C-alpha positions in Angstrom: -32.6 -14.8 -2.9 -30.8 -16.0 -6.0 -33.1 -17.5 -8.6 -32.5 -18.4 -12.2 -35.8 -16.8 -13.2 -34.6 -13.4 -11.9 -31.9 -13.2 -14.5 -32.2 -10.3 -16.9 -30.1 -9.1 -19.8 -26.5 -9.0 -18.7 -25.9 -5.8 -20.7 -27.3 -3.9 -17.7 -23.7 -3.9 -16.5 -22.8 -1.4 -19.1 -26.2 0.2 -19.3 -25.5 1.5 -15.8 -23.1 4.0 -17.5 -25.3 5.3 -20.3 -25.6 9.0 -20.7 -28.6 9.5 -18.5 -26.8 7.9 -15.6 -23.6 9.9 -16.3 -25.3 13.2 -15.7 -23.3 14.9 -13.0 -26.6 16.5 -11.7 -27.7 13.1 -10.4 -24.5 12.6 -8.4 -24.4 16.2 -7.0 -28.2 15.8 -6.1 -27.6 12.6 -4.4 -24.7 14.1 -2.4 -27.1 16.7 -1.2 -29.9 14.2 -0.4 -27.5 12.1 1.6 -26.4 15.3 3.5 -22.7 14.7 3.0 -22.1 18.2 4.4 -22.4 16.7 7.8 -19.0 15.0 7.3 -17.3 18.4 7.2 -15.3 17.6 10.3 -13.5 14.8 8.5 -11.9 17.4 6.3 -11.4 20.1 8.9 -7.6 19.7 8.8 -7.4 20.8 5.1 -6.0 24.2 4.5 -9.1 25.8 2.9 -7.7 29.0 1.4 -11.3 30.0 0.8 -12.4 26.7 -0.9 -14.7 24.4 1.2 -13.2 20.9 1.1 -16.6 19.3 0.4 -16.8 21.4 -2.8 -13.6 19.7 -4.0 -14.9 16.3 -2.9 -18.1 16.8 -5.0 -16.0 17.6 -8.0 -13.6 14.7 -7.5 -16.6 12.3 -7.1 -18.2 13.2 -10.4 -15.1 13.3 -12.6 -15.6 9.8 -14.3 -19.2 10.8 -15.0 -18.2 13.8 -17.0 -15.6 11.8 -18.9 -12.6 13.2 -17.0 -9.9 10.7 -16.0 -7.6 13.0 -14.0 -7.4 16.4 -12.2 -5.1 17.6 -15.0 -7.6 16.7 -17.6 -10.4 18.4 -15.7 -8.7 21.7 -15.1 -8.0 21.9 -18.9 -11.5 21.0 -19.9 -14.8 22.8 -20.5 -16.0 21.8 -17.0 -13.4 23.7 -15.1 -15.0 27.0 -15.9 -17.8 25.9 -13.4 -15.2 25.5 -10.7 -12.1 27.6 -11.4 -9.9 26.1 -8.7 -6.2 25.4 -9.5 -4.8 21.8 -9.4 -3.0 22.4 -6.1 -6.3 22.7 -4.3 -7.2 19.1 -5.2 -3.7 17.7 -4.6 -3.5 19.3 -1.1 -6.8 17.6 -0.3 -5.7 14.1 -1.5 -2.2 14.3 -0.1 -3.2 15.4 3.4 -2.2 12.7 5.9 -4.6 14.1 8.6 -7.8 13.3 6.7 -9.6 10.2 8.0 -10.8 8.7 4.7 -11.8 5.5 6.4 -14.4 7.4 8.5 -15.6 9.2 5.4 -16.2 6.0 3.5 -18.0 4.1 6.2 -20.1 7.2 7.1 -21.2 7.6 3.5 -22.2 3.9 3.5 -24.0 4.3 6.8 -25.8 7.4 5.5 -27.0 5.5 2.4 -28.4 2.7 4.6 -30.0 5.1 7.0 -31.6 7.2 4.2 -33.1 4.2 2.5 -34.6 3.0 5.7 -35.9 6.4 6.6 -37.7 6.7 3.3 -39.5 3.4 3.3 -37.0 0.6 2.7 -37.9 -2.2 5.2 -35.4 -4.6 6.8 -38.2 -6.8 8.1 -38.7 -8.8 4.9 -36.2 -11.6 5.8 -33.4 -10.2 3.7 -30.0 -11.7 4.3 -27.3 -9.1 5.1 -23.7 -10.2 5.0 -20.2 -8.8 5.4 -18.1 -10.0 2.5 -14.3 -10.0 2.4 -11.9 -10.6 -0.4 -8.7 -9.1 -1.9 -7.6 -8.2 -5.4 -4.4 -7.2 -7.1 -3.9 -3.6 -7.9 -1.2 -3.3 -10.6 1.1 -0.3 -10.7 3.7 0.8 -13.3 6.0 3.0 -11.3 8.6 1.9 -8.8 8.6 5.4 -7.3 5.0 4.9 -6.0 5.2 4.9 -2.2 4.8 1.4 -0.7 4.5 -0.7 -3.8 6.0 -4.2 -3.9 6.0 -7.3 -5.9 2.7 -9.1 -5.2 1.5 -12.5 -6.4 -1.5 -12.4 -8.7 -3.6 -15.6 -8.3 -5.5 -14.9 -11.5 -2.5 -14.7 -13.9 -0.3 -16.8 -11.7 2.7 -14.5 -11.6 4.3 -11.7 -9.6 3.5 -8.1 -10.5 4.3 -4.6 -9.2 1.5 -3.2 -7.1 -0.6 -3.6 -4.0 -3.0 -6.1 -2.6 -6.3 -4.4 -2.0 -8.4 -6.0 0.8 -12.1 -4.9 0.7 -14.9 -5.3 3.2 -18.3 -4.9 1.7 -21.9 -5.1 3.0 -24.4 -7.0 1.0 -27.7 -5.5 2.4 -30.1 -7.9 0.6 -30.3 -5.8 -2.5 -26.9 -4.3 -3.4 -23.2 -4.5 -2.5 -21.8 -1.5 -0.6 -18.0 -1.2 0.0 -17.5 0.1 3.5 -13.8 -0.4 4.3 -10.4 -1.4 2.7 -6.7 -1.6 3.3 -3.7 -1.8 1.0 -1.0 -4.4 1.6 2.4 -5.2 0.3 4.3 -8.5 0.3 7.8 -9.0 1.7 9.0 -11.5 -0.8 11.1 -14.7 -0.2 14.5 -13.3 -1.3 15.9 -11.3 1.6 18.3 -9.4 -0.7 15.3 -7.9 -2.5 13.2 -6.0 0.0 9.5 -6.4 -0.9 10.6 -8.1 -4.1 12.4 -4.9 -5.4 16.0 -4.4 -6.3 17.9 -2.0 -4.0 17.9 0.5 -6.9 14.2 0.4 -7.3 13.5 0.5 -3.6 15.6 3.6 -3.1 13.5 5.3 -5.8 10.3 5.0 -3.9 8.7 8.3 -2.8 9.3 9.1 0.9 7.2 11.3 3.1 7.4 12.3 6.8 4.1 12.0 8.7 3.2 12.5 12.3 3.1 8.9 13.7 -0.5 9.5 15.1 -1.8 10.9 11.8 -4.4 8.9 9.8 -2.0 8.7 6.9 0.7 7.1 9.1 -1.8 4.6 10.4 -2.8 3.6 6.8 0.8 3.4 5.8 1.5 0.9 8.7 -1.3 -1.3 7.4 0.8 -2.1 4.4 2.8 -4.5 6.6 0.1 -6.1 8.8 -1.5 -9.4 7.9 -4.7 -9.3 6.1 -6.3 -11.5 8.8 -5.5 -8.8 11.4 -7.0 -6.2 9.0 -10.2 -8.2 8.6 -10.6 -8.5 12.4 -10.1 -4.7 12.8 -12.6 -4.0 10.1 -15.3 -6.1 11.6 -14.8 -4.4 15.0 -14.8 -1.0 13.4 -18.1 -1.6 11.4 -19.9 -2.9 14.5 -18.6 0.1 16.5 -20.0 2.4 13.8 -23.4 0.7 14.1 -23.3 -1.4 10.9 -24.1 -5.1 11.4 -25.0 -8.1 9.4 -26.3 -11.6 9.7 -23.3 -13.3 8.3 -19.6 -12.9 7.6 -18.5 -14.6 4.3 -15.0 -15.4 3.2 -13.2 -17.7 0.8 -10.5 -20.1 2.0 -7.8 -17.4 2.1 -9.5 -15.7 5.0 -11.2 -18.6 6.9 -9.3 -18.9 10.2 -10.1 -19.0 13.9 -9.4 -15.3 14.5 -12.0 -14.2 12.0 -14.6 -16.9 13.1 -14.1 -15.9 16.7 -14.6 -12.1 16.2 -17.6 -12.9 14.1 -19.3 -14.9 16.8 -18.4 -12.5 19.6 -20.1 -9.7 17.7 -23.4 -11.7 17.3 -23.0 -12.8 13.7 -22.8 -16.2 11.9 -19.8 -17.2 9.8 -19.7 -19.2 6.5 -16.5 -19.7 4.6 -14.5 -22.1 2.5 -11.9 -24.0 4.5 -8.5 -25.5 3.5 -6.1 -25.4 6.5 -5.1 -29.0 6.5 -3.5 -29.1 10.0 -6.4 -27.6 11.9 -7.8 -29.9 14.5 -11.4 -30.4 15.4 -13.1 -32.5 18.1 -15.4 -35.1 16.5 -16.9 -38.0 18.4 -14.5 -37.3 21.3 -11.5 -37.6 18.9 -9.1 -34.9 17.8 -9.1 -35.0 14.0 -8.4 -33.0 10.9 -11.3 -32.1 8.5 -10.1 -34.7 6.0 -10.1 -37.4 8.6 -13.6 -36.4 9.6 -14.7 -36.6 6.0 -13.3 -40.1 5.6 -15.2 -41.3 8.7 -18.4 -40.0 7.1 -17.9 -41.2 3.5 -20.9 -43.5 3.6 -23.3 -40.5 4.4 -23.1 -38.8 1.1 -26.2 -36.9 -0.1 -27.1 -35.1 -3.3 -28.5 -31.6 -3.7 -30.6 -31.6 -6.9 -30.9 -27.9 -6.8 -27.1 -27.3 -7.0 -26.2 -30.6 -8.5 -23.7 -31.2 -5.7 -22.8 -34.2 -3.6 -22.3 -33.4 0.1 -21.7 -34.7 3.6 -22.8 -32.7 6.6 -21.2 -33.2 10.1 -21.0 -31.2 13.3 -17.7 -30.8 15.2 -16.1 -28.6 17.8 -13.4 -26.0 16.9 -11.8 -24.4 19.8 -15.0 -24.9 21.8 -17.2 -23.5 19.0 -19.7 -25.8 17.5 -19.5 -25.7 13.7 -21.2 -27.5 10.8 -18.7 -29.0 8.3 -20.0 -29.4 4.7 -17.9 -31.5 2.4 -19.0 -30.9 -1.2 -18.0 -32.0 -4.6 -19.2 -31.7 -8.2 -20.0 -35.1 -9.6 -19.1 -38.5 -8.1 -15.4 -38.0 -9.0 -15.0 -34.3 -8.3 -12.5 -32.9 -5.7 -13.8 -32.5 -2.2 -14.1 -28.9 -0.8 -15.0 -27.9 2.7 -17.3 -25.2 4.0 -17.5 -24.2 7.6 -20.6 -22.6 9.1 -21.5 -21.5 12.6 -25.2 -21.4 11.8 -26.4 -24.9 12.7 -30.0 -24.2 11.8 -29.4 -23.9 8.1 -29.8 -26.8 5.7 -27.3 -27.5 3.0 -29.1 -25.6 0.2 -29.6 -22.5 2.3 -26.0 -22.5 3.4 -24.8 -22.6 -0.2 -27.3 -20.0 -1.3 -26.0 -17.6 1.4 -22.4 -18.4 0.6 -22.9 -17.5 -3.0 -23.5 -13.9 -2.0 -19.7 -13.7 -1.7 -19.5 -13.4 -5.5 -21.0 -10.0 -5.3 -17.5 -8.7 -4.3 -16.0 -10.1 -7.5 -18.5 -8.2 -9.5 -17.6 -5.1 -7.5 -13.9 -5.6 -8.4 -14.8 -6.0 -12.1 -17.1 -3.0 -12.3 -14.7 -0.7 -10.3 -11.6 -1.6 -12.3 -13.2 -1.4 -15.7 -15.5 1.5 -15.3 -14.4 3.5 -12.3 -10.7 3.2 -12.7 -10.0 1.4 -9.5 -6.2 1.2 -8.9 -5.3 3.6 -11.7 -4.2 6.5 -9.5 -0.8 7.8 -10.8 0.2 9.6 -7.6 3.5 8.6 -5.8 2.0 9.8 -2.5 0.4 6.9 -0.5 -2.1 9.3 1.0 -3.4 10.1 -2.5 -3.6 6.4 -3.2 -5.9 6.0 -0.2 -7.9 9.1 -1.2 -8.4 7.9 -4.8 -9.4 4.4 -3.7 -11.9 5.9 -1.3 -13.4 8.1 -3.9 -13.8 5.1 -6.3 -15.8 3.3 -3.6 -18.0 6.3 -2.9 -18.7 6.6 -6.6 -19.6 2.9 -6.6 -22.0 3.4 -3.7 -23.8 6.2 -5.6 -23.9 4.1 -8.8 -25.3 1.1 -6.9 -28.0 3.4 -5.5 -28.6 4.7 -9.0 -29.2 1.2 -10.3 -31.5 0.6 -7.3 -33.8 3.5 -8.1 -33.5 3.8 -11.9 -37.2 3.0 -12.4 -38.2 6.1 -10.5 -38.4 9.6 -12.0 -36.7 11.3 -9.1 -35.1 10.7 -5.8 -38.1 12.0 -4.0 -40.4 9.7 -5.9 -38.1 6.8 -5.2 -38.1 7.5 -1.4 -41.8 7.9 -1.5 -42.6 4.6 -3.2 -39.7 2.2 -2.5 -40.6 -0.9 -0.5 -38.5 -4.0 0.0 -40.9 -6.2 -1.9 -40.8 -4.1 -5.1 -37.0 -3.3 -5.2 -35.5 -5.0 -8.2 -32.7 -7.5 -7.8 -29.3 -5.8 -8.0 -27.2 -6.6 -11.0 -24.8 -8.8 -9.1 -27.6 -11.0 -7.9 -28.7 -11.6 -11.5 -25.1 -12.2 -12.6 -24.6 -14.7 -9.8 -27.8 -16.4 -10.6 -26.7 -16.6 -14.3 -23.4 -18.2 -13.3 -25.2 -20.7 -11.1 -27.4 -21.6 -14.1 -24.4 -22.1 -16.3 -22.5 -24.1 -13.8 -25.5 -26.5 -13.4 -25.1 -27.3 -17.1 -21.3 -27.5 -17.1 -20.8 -29.7 -14.1 -23.3 -32.2 -15.3 -20.8 -33.0 -18.1 -17.4 -32.2 -16.7 -17.1 -33.4 -13.1 -13.5 -32.1 -12.6 -14.4 -28.4 -13.3 -13.2 -26.1 -10.5 -16.3 -23.9 -9.7 -14.5 -20.9 -8.3 -12.0 -20.7 -11.1 -14.8 -20.9 -13.7 -16.8 -18.2 -12.1 -13.9 -15.8 -11.8 -13.0 -16.4 -15.5 -16.5 -15.7 -16.6 -16.7 -12.5 -14.4 -13.4 -11.0 -15.8 -13.6 -12.2 -19.4 -15.3 -9.6 -21.6 -15.8 -12.1 -24.5 -17.6 -14.5 -22.2 -19.9 -11.7 -21.1 -20.7 -10.8 -24.7 -21.4 -14.4 -25.6 -23.6 -14.9 -22.6 -25.5 -11.7 -23.4 -26.1 -12.8 -27.0 -27.3 -16.3 -25.9 -29.8 -14.8 -23.4 -31.1 -12.2 -25.9 -31.6 -14.9 -28.5 -33.4 -17.2 -26.0 -35.7 -14.3 -24.9 -36.5 -13.4 -28.5 -37.3 -17.1 -29.4 -39.6 -17.4 -26.4 -41.4 -14.2 -27.4 -41.8 -15.3 -31.0 -43.1 -18.7 -29.8 -45.7 -17.0 -27.6 
């Protein structure tokens, strides 16, 4: 799983975008290998006018890898002579409310998994597969963009214009694969300002009529449903499409009974941070909050040398479901945090190890925003916002696969030789392992450090990345010289 010795040079994050990986031939070849043509029915509602929709999709997918940031830039570039389609063809595709982009994304992910298995990737090596959920803020600059609102950004601690993007990803034991998402807006506390916008700005928003049963209308309605409801729907949808996992992992924002319940009903285990103070559990035939349970067990504190954490483990009943409660803190005076797990067979170290897979989604957010332009769509049409976000995730899936096979000369060679025991650890595993190693040092001296805030700062701070990279490089050089 995650081991310090598996850490390699963190500059791989940017090396994934060197010129050899940018070659559009790789991405068009991989589209052919994955047989995306079978998804033709998803785009059957597009007015073709002689242009097959999947031809347009291929072009849209490879744009960032030929240094084109927009359709406008592409049609005025050298590359357009190989296509020759006007800009309206692309806009019609992205603005079409009848296209089921959700089905397209999850089918691409499913096809990647199926293809890897068919060509030799084994699932029988004890790999941990997990569904990971988290949200991130997508900033926008135009009030005219359909459905935007003021949303609270927990990283910078202030309200900004944009969406909340909720993502469901599958960590398959080797790489993170985004498989579903929804965009959300926030109503705001001031009733005079709908969605936190002044009446003037709200009136400026783009409006579009859609058939109420169209896919675009369904996605638009998701703006106003709770993210908890959206998570439950995504789990059900993934299982229905034949994608399953061993675990569902969430942070404290998403750990609630509804999500735990749907996880268990679908044959999976749940592990998540917990912070709902008023929730009641049955412990020793008494109805208690998790804080009360922790106080009753304060004499049973143990220490994990591996993670340098103090912890208490108890078992309680939550709405009839038996759960393990882990109360953890860094140092003897650190703040207590609580993790809930429905897997009673795991020990503390294994539970924490699996829970740390959750950080793979933070790396996905970082990579996608900085290198694949996640959230930078300029269209006022909400259908285009959904289309552009989907295309970013499809690109990320292809890039993740690129990183997985980059030691092989060709796709055919990779599929011929890849076995589970020789697949290299994915970048996010190395990054997470690196962060764990750093935290071990930090918490030994500063007991009041908040682990989650520290990890997020490291992930999103470019200067921190560069400093860590230099430190690792210097250490490796010294070791080689010493040898």
